[in-house]
MOPAC internal coordinates of N, CA, C and O (Angstrom, degrees):
PM7 1SCF
backbone

  N    0.0000 0     0.00 0     0.00 0    0    0    0
  C    1.4420 1     0.00 0     0.00 0    1    0    0
  C    1.5238 1   108.76 1     0.00 0    2    1    0
  O    1.2310 1   120.42 1   -32.46 1    3    2    1
  N    1.2650 1   116.81 1   147.54 1    3    2    1
  C    1.4591 1   121.82 1  -175.94 1    5    3    2
  C    1.5216 1   109.69 1   -95.28 1    6    5    3
  O    1.2310 1   120.81 1   -51.34 1    7    6    5
  N    1.3111 1   116.05 1   128.66 1    7    6    5
  C    1.4588 1   120.21 1   176.71 1    9    7    6
  C    1.5218 1   111.67 1  -107.34 1   10    9    7
  O    1.2310 1   119.58 1   175.69 1   11   10    9
  N    1.2771 1   118.41 1    -4.31 1   11   10    9
  C    1.4589 1   120.48 1  -179.28 1   13   11   10
  C    1.5070 1   110.36 1   148.95 1   14   13   11
  O    1.2310 1   121.01 1    11.55 1   15   14   13
  N    1.3012 1   115.67 1  -168.45 1   15   14   13
  C    1.4579 1   121.09 1  -178.21 1   17   15   14
  C    1.5202 1   109.80 1   -68.75 1   18   17   15
  O    1.2310 1   120.30 1   -43.64 1   19   18   17
  N    1.3099 1   117.02 1   136.36 1   19   18   17
  C    1.4540 1   120.22 1   178.30 1   21   19   18
  C    1.5196 1   109.31 1   -77.98 1   22   21   19
  O    1.2310 1   121.30 1   -27.10 1   23   22   21
  N    1.3231 1   115.12 1   152.90 1   23   22   21
  C    1.4559 1   120.43 1   178.91 1   25   23   22
  C    1.5209 1   110.47 1   -60.49 1   26   25   23
  O    1.2310 1   120.14 1   140.69 1   27   26   25
  N    1.3327 1   117.33 1   -39.31 1   27   26   25
  C    1.4674 1   120.59 1   179.84 1   29   27   26
  C    1.5198 1   110.51 1   -59.84 1   30   29   27
  O    1.2310 1   120.42 1   138.32 1   31   30   29
  N    1.3057 1   116.81 1   -41.68 1   31   30   29
  C    1.4666 1   119.70 1   178.93 1   33   31   30
  C    1.5246 1   111.00 1   -67.09 1   34   33   31
  O    1.2310 1   120.54 1   141.46 1   35   34   33
  N    1.3086 1   116.57 1   -38.54 1   35   34   33
  C    1.4647 1   120.04 1   178.98 1   37   35   34
  C    1.5228 1   109.67 1   -64.26 1   38   37   35
  O    1.2310 1   120.60 1   135.66 1   39   38   37
  N    1.3346 1   116.46 1   -44.34 1   39   38   37
  C    1.4587 1   120.60 1   179.35 1   41   39   38
  C    1.5265 1   111.32 1   -61.00 1   42   41   39
  O    1.2310 1   120.51 1   141.49 1   43   42   41
  N    1.3099 1   116.63 1   -38.51 1   43   42   41
  C    1.4661 1   120.85 1  -179.32 1   45   43   42
  C    1.5249 1   111.23 1   -82.73 1   46   45   43
  O    1.2310 1   121.04 1   177.66 1   47   46   45
  N    1.3191 1   115.62 1    -2.34 1   47   46   45
  C    1.4619 1   121.99 1  -179.69 1   49   47   46
  C    1.5278 1   112.05 1    60.64 1   50   49   47
  O    1.2310 1   120.92 1  -151.49 1   51   50   49
  N    1.3381 1   115.84 1    28.51 1   51   50   49
  C    1.4593 1   120.20 1   175.92 1   53   51   50
  C    1.5213 1   108.93 1   -80.68 1   54   53   51
  O    1.2310 1   120.68 1   -30.54 1   55   54   53
  N    1.2820 1   116.31 1   149.46 1   55   54   53
  C    1.4587 1   120.71 1   177.19 1   57   55   54
  C    1.5215 1   108.16 1   -94.47 1   58   57   55
  O    1.2310 1   120.95 1   -56.10 1   59   58   57
  N    1.3172 1   115.79 1   123.90 1   59   58   57
  C    1.4585 1   121.93 1   179.71 1   61   59   58
  C    1.5252 1   107.87 1   -93.79 1   62   61   59
  O    1.2310 1   120.78 1   -73.48 1   63   62   61
  N    1.3081 1   116.11 1   106.52 1   63   62   61
  C    1.4648 1   120.00 1  -177.54 1   65   63   62
  C    1.5197 1   112.29 1   -98.90 1   66   65   63
  O    1.2310 1   120.71 1  -173.27 1   67   66   65
  N    1.3378 1   116.25 1     6.73 1   67   66   65
  C    1.4591 1   120.05 1  -179.95 1   69   67   66
  C    1.5160 1   111.49 1   -69.65 1   70   69   67
  O    1.2310 1   120.63 1    -7.02 1   71   70   69
  N    1.3205 1   116.39 1   172.98 1   71   70   69
  C    1.4693 1   120.13 1  -178.50 1   73   71   70
  C    1.5265 1   110.61 1   -63.33 1   74   73   71
  O    1.2310 1   120.70 1   -41.94 1   75   74   73
  N    1.3041 1   116.26 1   138.06 1   75   74   73
  C    1.4608 1   122.27 1   179.72 1   77   75   74
  C    1.5258 1   108.45 1  -119.58 1   78   77   75
  O    1.2310 1   120.89 1   -29.07 1   79   78   77
  N    1.3070 1   115.90 1   150.93 1   79   78   77
  C    1.4608 1   120.90 1   177.60 1   81   79   78
  C    1.5198 1   109.74 1   -90.13 1   82   81   79
  O    1.2310 1   120.97 1   -27.22 1   83   82   81
  N    1.2982 1   115.74 1   152.78 1   83   82   81
  C    1.4627 1   120.55 1   176.61 1   85   83   82
  C    1.5277 1   108.99 1   -76.10 1   86   85   83
  O    1.2310 1   120.80 1   -14.32 1   87   86   85
  N    1.3126 1   116.08 1   165.68 1   87   86   85
  C    1.4636 1   121.09 1   178.60 1   89   87   86
  C    1.5237 1   111.09 1   -59.10 1   90   89   87
  O    1.2310 1   119.90 1   140.07 1   91   90   89
  N    1.3226 1   117.79 1   -39.93 1   91   90   89
  C    1.4691 1   119.99 1  -179.57 1   93   91   90
  C    1.5281 1   111.05 1   -70.00 1   94   93   91
  O    1.2310 1   119.93 1   145.09 1   95   94   93
  N    1.3309 1   117.73 1   -34.91 1   95   94   93
  C    1.4687 1   120.56 1   176.56 1   97   95   94
  C    1.5245 1   110.31 1   -66.44 1   98   97   95
  O    1.2310 1   120.51 1   137.33 1   99   98   97
  N    1.3167 1   116.62 1   -42.67 1   99   98   97
  C    1.4647 1   120.47 1   177.87 1  101   99   98
  C    1.5246 1   109.68 1   -63.63 1  102  101   99
  O    1.2310 1   119.77 1   136.33 1  103  102  101
  N    1.3237 1   118.05 1   -43.67 1  103  102  101
  C    1.4663 1   121.65 1   179.31 1  105  103  102
  C    1.5259 1   111.17 1   -59.51 1  106  105  103
  O    1.2310 1   120.00 1   139.58 1  107  106  105
  N    1.3291 1   117.61 1   -40.42 1  107  106  105
  C    1.4688 1   121.36 1   179.11 1  109  107  106
  C    1.5247 1   110.79 1   -65.74 1  110  109  107
  O    1.2310 1   120.39 1   138.17 1  111  110  109
  N    1.3264 1   116.87 1   -41.83 1  111  110  109
  C    1.4664 1   120.87 1   178.91 1  113  111  110
  C    1.5254 1   110.02 1   -64.62 1  114  113  111
  O    1.2310 1   120.22 1   135.60 1  115  114  113
  N    1.3209 1   117.18 1   -44.40 1  115  114  113
  C    1.4646 1   121.32 1   179.64 1  117  115  114
  C    1.5264 1   110.24 1   -62.35 1  118  117  115
  O    1.2310 1   120.10 1   136.23 1  119  118  117
  N    1.3179 1   117.42 1   -43.77 1  119  118  117
  C    1.4696 1   121.53 1   178.86 1  121  119  118
  C    1.5277 1   110.47 1   -59.38 1  122  121  119
  O    1.2310 1   120.20 1   136.39 1  123  122  121
  N    1.3209 1   117.22 1   -43.61 1  123  122  121
  C    1.4662 1   121.55 1   178.78 1  125  123  122
  C    1.5255 1   111.04 1   -64.86 1  126  125  123
  O    1.2310 1   120.26 1   137.11 1  127  126  125
  N    1.3233 1   117.12 1   -42.89 1  127  126  125
  C    1.4720 1   120.55 1   179.06 1  129  127  126
  C    1.5224 1   111.13 1   -62.92 1  130  129  127
  O    1.2310 1   120.51 1   138.48 1  131  130  129
  N    1.3208 1   116.63 1   -41.52 1  131  130  129
  C    1.4663 1   120.20 1   178.33 1  133  131  130
  C    1.5230 1   110.23 1   -64.09 1  134  133  131
  O    1.2310 1   120.17 1   136.55 1  135  134  133
  N    1.3146 1   117.28 1   -43.45 1  135  134  133
  C    1.4626 1   121.78 1   179.11 1  137  135  134
  C    1.5277 1   110.90 1   -60.79 1  138  137  135
  O    1.2310 1   120.79 1   134.71 1  139  138  137
  N    1.3232 1   116.10 1   -45.29 1  139  138  137
  C    1.4676 1   121.22 1   179.05 1  141  139  138
  C    1.5192 1   110.68 1   -62.79 1  142  141  139
  O    1.2310 1   120.28 1   135.06 1  143  142  141
  N    1.3352 1   117.07 1   -44.94 1  143  142  141
  C    1.4657 1   121.44 1  -179.18 1  145  143  142
  C    1.5246 1   110.61 1   -63.99 1  146  145  143
  O    1.2310 1   120.22 1   136.82 1  147  146  145
  N    1.3278 1   117.18 1   -43.18 1  147  146  145
  C    1.4674 1   120.13 1   179.29 1  149  147  146
  C    1.5277 1   111.17 1   -62.12 1  150  149  147
  O    1.2310 1   120.14 1   137.14 1  151  150  149
  N    1.3228 1   117.33 1   -42.86 1  151  150  149
  C    1.4678 1   121.10 1   178.39 1  153  151  150
  C    1.5214 1   110.34 1   -60.64 1  154  153  151
  O    1.2310 1   120.37 1   137.86 1  155  154  153
  N    1.3286 1   116.89 1   -42.14 1  155  154  153
  C    1.4609 1   121.40 1   178.97 1  157  155  154
  C    1.5310 1   110.49 1   -63.17 1  158  157  155
  O    1.2310 1   120.25 1   135.52 1  159  158  157
  N    1.3299 1   117.12 1   -44.48 1  159  158  157
  C    1.4651 1   120.56 1  -178.47 1  161  159  158
  C    1.5258 1   111.57 1   -67.51 1  162  161  159
  O    1.2310 1   119.92 1   139.98 1  163  162  161
  N    1.3339 1   117.75 1   -40.02 1  163  162  161
  C    1.4641 1   120.68 1   178.76 1  165  163  162
  C    1.5286 1   111.76 1   -66.27 1  166  165  163
  O    1.2310 1   119.95 1   153.42 1  167  166  165
  N    1.3256 1   117.71 1   -26.58 1  167  166  165
  C    1.4628 1   121.88 1  -179.66 1  169  167  166
  C    1.5312 1   112.31 1   -78.98 1  170  169  167
  O    1.2310 1   120.45 1   162.35 1  171  170  169
  N    1.3317 1   116.74 1   -17.65 1  171  170  169
  C    1.4681 1   120.15 1  -178.46 1  173  171  170
  C    1.5240 1   111.34 1   -72.37 1  174  173  171
  O    1.2310 1   121.31 1   -25.39 1  175  174  173
  N    1.3278 1   115.09 1   154.61 1  175  174  173
  C    1.4572 1   120.40 1   174.61 1  177  175  174
  C    1.5294 1   108.66 1   -65.32 1  178  177  175
  O    1.2310 1   120.66 1   -39.74 1  179  178  177
  N    1.3262 1   116.35 1   140.26 1  179  178  177
  C    1.4583 1   120.64 1   179.72 1  181  179  178
  C    1.5257 1   109.04 1   -71.29 1  182  181  179
  O    1.2310 1   121.03 1   -48.68 1  183  182  181
  N    1.3158 1   115.64 1   131.32 1  183  182  181
  C    1.4603 1   121.84 1   178.93 1  185  183  182
  C    1.5235 1   108.11 1   -98.58 1  186  185  183
  O    1.2310 1   120.50 1   -50.56 1  187  186  185
  N    1.3162 1   116.66 1   129.44 1  187  186  185
  C    1.4570 1   120.61 1   175.19 1  189  187  186
  C    1.5187 1   107.84 1   -85.21 1  190  189  187
  O    1.2310 1   121.02 1   -61.71 1  191  190  189
  N    1.3148 1   115.65 1   118.29 1  191  190  189
  C    1.4583 1   120.18 1  -177.88 1  193  191  190
  C    1.5159 1   110.10 1   -74.10 1  194  193  191
  O    1.2310 1   120.91 1   -47.04 1  195  194  193
  N    1.3224 1   115.86 1   132.96 1  195  194  193
  C    1.4593 1   121.64 1   177.41 1  197  195  194
  C    1.5214 1   107.38 1  -106.29 1  198  197  195
  O    1.2310 1   120.78 1   -67.14 1  199  198  197
  N    1.3211 1   116.12 1   112.86 1  199  198  197
  C    1.4573 1   119.85 1   179.25 1  201  199  198
  C    1.5168 1   109.94 1   -66.56 1  202  201  199
  O    1.2310 1   121.09 1   -34.84 1  203  202  201
  N    1.3144 1   115.52 1   145.16 1  203  202  201
  C    1.4570 1   120.37 1   177.39 1  205  203  202
  C    1.5212 1   108.67 1  -122.54 1  206  205  203
  O    1.2310 1   121.74 1   -21.25 1  207  206  205
  N    1.2825 1   114.27 1   158.75 1  207  206  205
  C    1.4634 1   121.06 1   179.55 1  209  207  206
  C    1.5284 1   109.20 1   -97.47 1  210  209  207
  O    1.2310 1   120.90 1   -15.02 1  211  210  209
  N    1.3040 1   115.87 1   164.98 1  211  210  209
  C    1.4606 1   120.85 1   178.69 1  213  211  210
  C    1.5326 1   110.35 1   -58.89 1  214  213  211
  O    1.2310 1   120.53 1   148.73 1  215  214  213
  N    1.3247 1   116.58 1   -31.27 1  215  214  213
  C    1.4675 1   120.15 1   178.50 1  217  215  214
  C    1.5299 1   111.15 1   -63.21 1  218  217  215
  O    1.2310 1   120.45 1   144.12 1  219  218  217
  N    1.3367 1   116.75 1   -35.88 1  219  218  217
  C    1.4662 1   120.10 1   177.17 1  221  219  218
  C    1.5240 1   110.21 1   -60.27 1  222  221  219
  O    1.2310 1   120.89 1   136.56 1  223  222  221
  N    1.3154 1   115.91 1   -43.44 1  223  222  221
  C    1.4633 1   120.42 1   179.67 1  225  223  222
  C    1.5234 1   109.67 1   -68.03 1  226  225  223
  O    1.2310 1   120.46 1   132.64 1  227  226  225
  N    1.3298 1   116.72 1   -47.36 1  227  226  225
  C    1.4602 1   121.28 1  -178.11 1  229  227  226
  C    1.5238 1   111.44 1   -59.13 1  230  229  227
  O    1.2310 1   120.34 1   136.84 1  231  230  229
  N    1.3221 1   116.95 1   -43.16 1  231  230  229
  C    1.4596 1   121.11 1  -177.23 1  233  231  230
  C    1.5259 1   113.07 1   -76.06 1  234  233  231
  O    1.2310 1   119.89 1   158.68 1  235  234  233
  N    1.3179 1   117.82 1   -21.32 1  235  234  233
  C    1.4653 1   120.27 1  -172.66 1  237  235  234
  C    1.5212 1   115.13 1  -119.48 1  238  237  235
  O    1.2310 1   119.74 1  -176.27 1  239  238  237
  N    1.3138 1   118.10 1     3.73 1  239  238  237
  C    1.4645 1   119.50 1  -172.42 1  241  239  238
  C    1.5250 1   114.03 1   -65.08 1  242  241  239
  O    1.2310 1   119.64 1   161.10 1  243  242  241
  N    1.3091 1   118.30 1   -18.90 1  243  242  241
  C    1.4655 1   120.25 1   178.21 1  245  243  242
  C    1.5263 1   112.27 1   -91.21 1  246  245  243
  O    1.2310 1   120.70 1   178.21 1  247  246  245
  N    1.3213 1   116.27 1    -1.79 1  247  246  245
  C    1.4612 1   121.61 1  -179.65 1  249  247  246
  C    1.5229 1   109.76 1  -103.64 1  250  249  247
  O    1.2310 1   121.18 1   -10.75 1  251  250  249
  N    1.3107 1   115.35 1   169.25 1  251  250  249
  C    1.4618 1   119.16 1   168.44 1  253  251  250
  C    1.5218 1   106.55 1  -122.99 1  254  253  251
  O    1.2310 1   120.84 1   -26.28 1  255  254  253
  N    1.3079 1   116.00 1   153.72 1  255  254  253
  C    1.4585 1   120.72 1  -178.85 1  257  255  254
  C    1.5174 1   108.30 1  -151.19 1  258  257  255
  O    1.2310 1   120.97 1   -21.05 1  259  258  257
  N    1.3203 1   115.76 1   158.95 1  259  258  257
  C    1.4603 1   119.64 1   178.37 1  261  259  258
  C    1.5199 1   109.72 1   -69.63 1  262  261  259
  O    1.2310 1   121.34 1   -42.94 1  263  262  261
  N    1.3238 1   115.04 1   137.06 1  263  262  261
  C    1.4564 1   121.06 1   178.18 1  265  263  262
  C    1.5193 1   111.24 1   -77.05 1  266  265  263
  O    1.2310 1   120.40 1   -13.77 1  267  266  265
  N    1.3156 1   116.84 1   166.23 1  267  266  265
  C    1.4616 1   122.68 1  -177.93 1  269  267  266
  C    1.5188 1   113.47 1   -72.96 1  270  269  267
  O    1.2310 1   119.89 1   146.70 1  271  270  269
  N    1.3122 1   117.81 1   -33.30 1  271  270  269
  C    1.4568 1   119.89 1  -168.68 1  273  271  270
  C    1.5211 1   115.12 1   -92.15 1  274  273  271
  O    1.2310 1   119.62 1   142.75 1  275  274  273
  N    1.3041 1   118.33 1   -37.25 1  275  274  273
  C    1.4633 1   119.53 1  -172.19 1  277  275  274
  C    1.5230 1   113.44 1  -122.64 1  278  277  275
  O    1.2310 1   120.08 1  -172.49 1  279  278  277
  N    1.3328 1   117.44 1     7.51 1  279  278  277
  C    1.4590 1   122.24 1   175.35 1  281  279  278
  C    1.5313 1   111.90 1    54.39 1  282  281  279
  O    1.2310 1   121.04 1  -139.31 1  283  282  281
  N    1.3160 1   115.61 1    40.69 1  283  282  281
  C    1.4625 1   121.94 1   177.91 1  285  283  282
  C    1.5208 1   108.86 1  -118.91 1  286  285  283
  O    1.2310 1   120.67 1   -32.84 1  287  286  285
  N    1.3305 1   116.33 1   147.16 1  287  286  285
  C    1.4560 1   119.56 1   171.39 1  289  287  286
  C    1.5193 1   107.64 1   -54.96 1  290  289  287
  O    1.2310 1   120.78 1   -40.63 1  291  290  289
  N    1.3294 1   116.11 1   139.37 1  291  290  289
  C    1.4568 1   120.11 1  -174.80 1  293  291  290
  C    1.5217 1   109.54 1  -133.05 1  294  293  291
  O    1.2310 1   119.79 1   -50.36 1  295  294  293
  N    1.3163 1   118.01 1   129.64 1  295  294  293
  C    1.4671 1   120.06 1  -179.95 1  297  295  294
  C    1.5264 1   111.78 1   -77.96 1  298  297  295
  O    1.2310 1   120.56 1   -35.96 1  299  298  297
  N    1.3151 1   116.53 1   144.04 1  299  298  297
  C    1.4585 1   121.81 1   178.29 1  301  299  298
  C    1.5293 1   111.43 1   -90.57 1  302  301  299
  O    1.2310 1   120.10 1   164.26 1  303  302  301
  N    1.3203 1   117.41 1   -15.74 1  303  302  301
  C    1.4609 1   120.24 1  -172.76 1  305  303  302
  C    1.5236 1   111.29 1  -132.69 1  306  305  303
  O    1.2310 1   121.62 1   -14.73 1  307  306  305
  N    1.3194 1   114.51 1   165.27 1  307  306  305
  C    1.4606 1   120.67 1   174.60 1  309  307  306
  C    1.5312 1   109.97 1   -60.82 1  310  309  307
  O    1.2310 1   120.49 1   137.19 1  311  310  309
  N    1.3311 1   116.67 1   -42.81 1  311  310  309
  C    1.4663 1   120.42 1   178.79 1  313  311  310
  C    1.5276 1   110.50 1   -61.82 1  314  313  311
  O    1.2310 1   120.73 1   141.84 1  315  314  313
  N    1.3360 1   116.21 1   -38.16 1  315  314  313
  C    1.4600 1   119.94 1   177.38 1  317  315  314
  C    1.5172 1   112.02 1   -63.96 1  318  317  315
  O    1.2310 1   120.46 1   140.04 1  319  318  317
  N    1.3215 1   116.73 1   -39.96 1  319  318  317
  C    1.4621 1   121.23 1   177.56 1  321  319  318
  C    1.5246 1   110.31 1   -63.30 1  322  321  319
  O    1.2310 1   120.68 1   135.38 1  323  322  321
  N    1.3226 1   116.30 1   -44.62 1  323  322  321
  C    1.4658 1   120.37 1   178.98 1  325  323  322
  C    1.5267 1   109.90 1   -61.95 1  326  325  323
  O    1.2310 1   120.33 1   137.44 1  327  326  325
  N    1.3342 1   116.97 1   -42.56 1  327  326  325
  C    1.4681 1   121.32 1  -179.74 1  329  327  326
  C    1.5307 1   111.21 1   -63.82 1  330  329  327
  O    1.2310 1   120.21 1   140.03 1  331  330  329
  N    1.3263 1   117.21 1   -39.97 1  331  330  329
  C    1.4631 1   120.38 1  -179.59 1  333  331  330
  C    1.5241 1   110.77 1   -70.52 1  334  333  331
  O    1.2310 1   120.58 1   150.39 1  335  334  333
  N    1.3116 1   116.49 1   -29.61 1  335  334  333
  C    1.4532 1   121.21 1   167.45 1  337  335  334
  C    1.5148 1   117.89 1    83.42 1  338  337  335
  O    1.2310 1   121.66 1    -4.35 1  339  338  337
  N    1.3409 1   114.42 1   175.65 1  339  338  337
  C    1.4602 1   121.52 1  -177.93 1  341  339  338
  C    1.5271 1   113.58 1   -61.75 1  342  341  339
  O    1.2310 1   120.29 1   146.77 1  343  342  341
  N    1.3249 1   117.05 1   -33.23 1  343  342  341
  C    1.4672 1   119.74 1  -179.74 1  345  343  342
  C    1.5236 1   109.99 1   -63.82 1  346  345  343
  O    1.2310 1   120.74 1   135.91 1  347  346  345
  N    1.3502 1   116.18 1   -44.09 1  347  346  345
  C    1.4596 1   119.68 1   178.87 1  349  347  346
  C    1.5256 1   110.43 1   -63.98 1  350  349  347
  O    1.2310 1   120.41 1   135.23 1  351  350  349
  N    1.3336 1   116.82 1   -44.77 1  351  350  349
  C    1.4608 1   120.16 1  -178.45 1  353  351  350
  C    1.5263 1   110.99 1   -63.56 1  354  353  351
  O    1.2310 1   120.58 1   142.02 1  355  354  353
  N    1.3297 1   116.49 1   -37.98 1  355  354  353
  C    1.4666 1   120.45 1   175.31 1  357  355  354
  C    1.5243 1   110.07 1   -60.30 1  358  357  355
  O    1.2310 1   120.64 1   132.23 1  359  358  357
  N    1.3302 1   116.39 1   -47.77 1  359  358  357
  C    1.4670 1   120.63 1   179.86 1  361  359  358
  C    1.5324 1   110.44 1   -60.53 1  362  361  359
  O    1.2310 1   120.22 1   138.24 1  363  362  361
  N    1.3226 1   117.18 1   -41.76 1  363  362  361
  C    1.4653 1   120.69 1  -179.95 1  365  363  362
  C    1.5293 1   110.95 1   -63.93 1  366  365  363
  O    1.2310 1   120.47 1   134.27 1  367  366  365
  N    1.3276 1   116.71 1   -45.73 1  367  366  365
  C    1.4648 1   120.10 1   178.67 1  369  367  366
  C    1.5227 1   111.26 1   -63.11 1  370  369  367
  O    1.2310 1   120.12 1   140.89 1  371  370  369
  N    1.3221 1   117.37 1   -39.11 1  371  370  369
  C    1.4668 1   120.33 1   179.07 1  373  371  370
  C    1.5264 1   110.46 1   -66.98 1  374  373  371
  O    1.2310 1   120.67 1   135.06 1  375  374  373
  N    1.3321 1   116.33 1   -44.94 1  375  374  373
  C    1.4601 1   119.90 1  -177.86 1  377  375  374
  C    1.5307 1   111.36 1   -63.89 1  378  377  375
  O    1.2310 1   120.52 1   144.20 1  379  378  377
  N    1.3219 1   116.62 1   -35.80 1  379  378  377
  C    1.4622 1   120.94 1   179.40 1  381  379  378
  C    1.5251 1   112.29 1   -80.55 1  382  381  379
  O    1.2310 1   120.42 1   167.74 1  383  382  381
  N    1.3251 1   116.79 1   -12.26 1  383  382  381
  C    1.4563 1   120.25 1  -178.14 1  385  383  382
  C    1.5185 1   112.66 1    79.55 1  386  385  383
  O    1.2310 1   120.31 1  -164.97 1  387  386  385
  N    1.3126 1   117.02 1    15.03 1  387  386  385
  C    1.4596 1   122.67 1  -177.74 1  389  387  386
  C    1.5170 1   112.00 1   -76.76 1  390  389  387
  O    1.2310 1   120.88 1   149.55 1  391  390  389
  N    1.3241 1   115.93 1   -30.45 1  391  390  389
  C    1.4579 1   120.87 1  -175.90 1  393  391  390
  C    1.5215 1   109.18 1  -131.83 1  394  393  391
  O    1.2310 1   119.80 1   -42.58 1  395  394  393
  N    1.3232 1   117.99 1   137.42 1  395  394  393
  C    1.4663 1   120.47 1   178.69 1  397  395  394
  C    1.5325 1   111.60 1   -58.83 1  398  397  395
  O    1.2310 1   120.64 1   -31.49 1  399  398  397
  N    1.3176 1   116.38 1   148.51 1  399  398  397
  C    1.4658 1   121.09 1  -177.30 1  401  399  398
  C    1.5236 1   113.38 1   -66.32 1  402  401  399
  O    1.2310 1   120.12 1   163.71 1  403  402  401
  N    1.3146 1   117.38 1   -16.29 1  403  402  401
  C    1.4640 1   118.72 1   178.55 1  405  403  402
  C    1.5294 1   111.76 1   -90.92 1  406  405  403
  O    1.2310 1   120.66 1  -166.33 1  407  406  405
  N    1.3308 1   116.34 1    13.67 1  407  406  405
  C    1.4570 1   121.82 1   178.58 1  409  407  406
  C    1.5223 1   108.02 1  -124.12 1  410  409  407
  O    1.2310 1   119.89 1   -21.07 1  411  410  409
  N    1.3217 1   117.81 1   158.93 1  411  410  409
  C    1.4587 1   120.25 1   179.12 1  413  411  410
  C    1.5223 1   110.28 1  -151.40 1  414  413  411
  O    1.2310 1   121.32 1   -22.04 1  415  414  413
  N    1.3283 1   115.08 1   157.96 1  415  414  413
  C    1.4590 1   122.30 1   173.53 1  417  415  414
  C    1.5222 1   106.26 1   -85.11 1  418  417  415
  O    1.2310 1   120.31 1   -49.12 1  419  418  417
  N    1.3067 1   117.02 1   130.88 1  419  418  417
  C    1.4655 1   119.73 1  -178.92 1  421  419  418
  C    1.5219 1   112.55 1  -108.51 1  422  421  419
  O    1.2310 1   120.53 1   162.21 1  423  422  421
  N    1.3327 1   116.60 1   -17.79 1  423  422  421
  C    1.4621 1   118.73 1  -177.78 1  425  423  422
  C    1.5211 1   108.69 1  -158.93 1  426  425  423
  O    1.2310 1   120.70 1   -37.17 1  427  426  425
  N    1.3229 1   116.27 1   142.83 1  427  426  425
  C    1.4597 1   121.29 1   173.57 1  429  427  426
  C    1.5221 1   106.92 1  -106.89 1  430  429  427
  O    1.2310 1   121.06 1   -58.76 1  431  430  429
  N    1.3102 1   115.58 1   121.24 1  431  430  429
  C    1.4641 1   121.21 1   178.89 1  433  431  430
  C    1.5183 1   107.09 1  -110.37 1  434  433  431
  O    1.2310 1   120.47 1   -61.99 1  435  434  433
  N    1.3166 1   116.71 1   118.01 1  435  434  433
  C    1.4617 1   119.80 1  -178.02 1  437  435  434
  C    1.5258 1   110.46 1   -82.06 1  438  437  435
  O    1.2310 1   121.59 1   -30.67 1  439  438  437
  N    1.3007 1   114.56 1   149.33 1  439  438  437
  C    1.4669 1   121.49 1   179.02 1  441  439  438
  C    1.5189 1   108.66 1   -80.17 1  442  441  439
  O    1.2310 1   120.40 1   -56.69 1  443  442  441
  N    1.3052 1   116.84 1   123.31 1  443  442  441
  C    1.4652 1   120.83 1  -178.19 1  445  443  442
  C    1.5290 1   112.37 1   -87.03 1  446  445  443
  O    1.2310 1   119.99 1   152.94 1  447  446  445
  N    1.3340 1   117.62 1   -27.06 1  447  446  445
  C    1.4593 1   120.69 1  -174.91 1  449  447  446
  C    1.5199 1   113.09 1   -86.28 1  450  449  447
  O    1.2310 1   120.17 1   153.73 1  451  450  449
  N    1.3358 1   117.28 1   -26.27 1  451  450  449
  C    1.4615 1   121.14 1  -176.70 1  453  451  450
  C    1.5183 1   108.48 1  -117.10 1  454  453  451
  O    1.2310 1   120.32 1   -59.15 1  455  454  453
  N    1.3127 1   117.00 1   120.85 1  455  454  453
  C    1.4551 1   121.95 1   179.66 1  457  455  454
  C    1.5252 1   109.32 1   -77.94 1  458  457  455
  O    1.2310 1   120.33 1   -51.89 1  459  458  457
  N    1.3263 1   116.98 1   128.11 1  459  458  457
  C    1.4582 1   121.54 1   175.79 1  461  459  458
  C    1.5252 1   107.62 1   -81.20 1  462  461  459
  O    1.2310 1   120.72 1   -59.05 1  463  462  461
  N    1.3321 1   116.22 1   120.95 1  463  462  461
  C    1.4619 1   121.36 1  -177.69 1  465  463  462
  C    1.5225 1   109.66 1  -131.35 1  466  465  463
  O    1.2310 1   120.88 1    -0.18 1  467  466  465
  N    1.3258 1   115.92 1   179.82 1  467  466  465
  C    1.4679 1   119.82 1   178.07 1  469  467  466
  C    1.5180 1   111.42 1   -65.39 1  470  469  467
  O    1.2310 1   119.76 1   161.61 1  471  470  469
  N    1.3047 1   118.07 1   -18.39 1  471  470  469
  C    1.4564 1   120.93 1  -178.89 1  473  471  470
  C    1.5155 1   114.26 1   -84.84 1  474  473  471
  O    1.2310 1   119.92 1   162.13 1  475  474  473
  N    1.3314 1   117.75 1   -17.87 1  475  474  473
  C    1.4669 1   118.38 1  -175.97 1  477  475  474
  C    1.5218 1   113.64 1  -132.51 1  478  477  475
  O    1.2310 1   119.82 1  -164.63 1  479  478  477
  N    1.3138 1   117.95 1    15.37 1  479  478  477
  C    1.4673 1   118.73 1  -176.40 1  481  479  478
  C    1.5150 1   113.58 1   -95.40 1  482  481  479
  O    1.2310 1   119.24 1  -174.04 1  483  482  481
  N    1.3143 1   119.06 1     5.96 1  483  482  481
  C    1.4570 1   121.58 1  -179.51 1  485  483  482
  C    1.4716 1   110.21 1   -87.92 1  486  485  483
  O    1.2310 1   120.10 1   180.00 1  487  486  485

């Protein structure tokens, strides 16, 4: 379903003349998606968060390990995310329900102005 102009089309300055939804139609779709996502999250088993120390990050930042919530290998660093690539990020978004299954990540663009560190990567 179309929710509006795609970012790729905007970047290419193409004019999207296809059917567009009204603001109220988009709001209804978003409300339904949020409701569905909340129901899915409430149905999941509660995960007990285990706090880690900076030493855990320092000692393990070059490794990857399965995360607590989705049992997927998880990168500790920006470089690790880039190495795992768009396919991994697509799978992660799909597994978390963050992105519809008919969508995918095609490229990871790293931020050059803001350094990703242990203090801001959560």
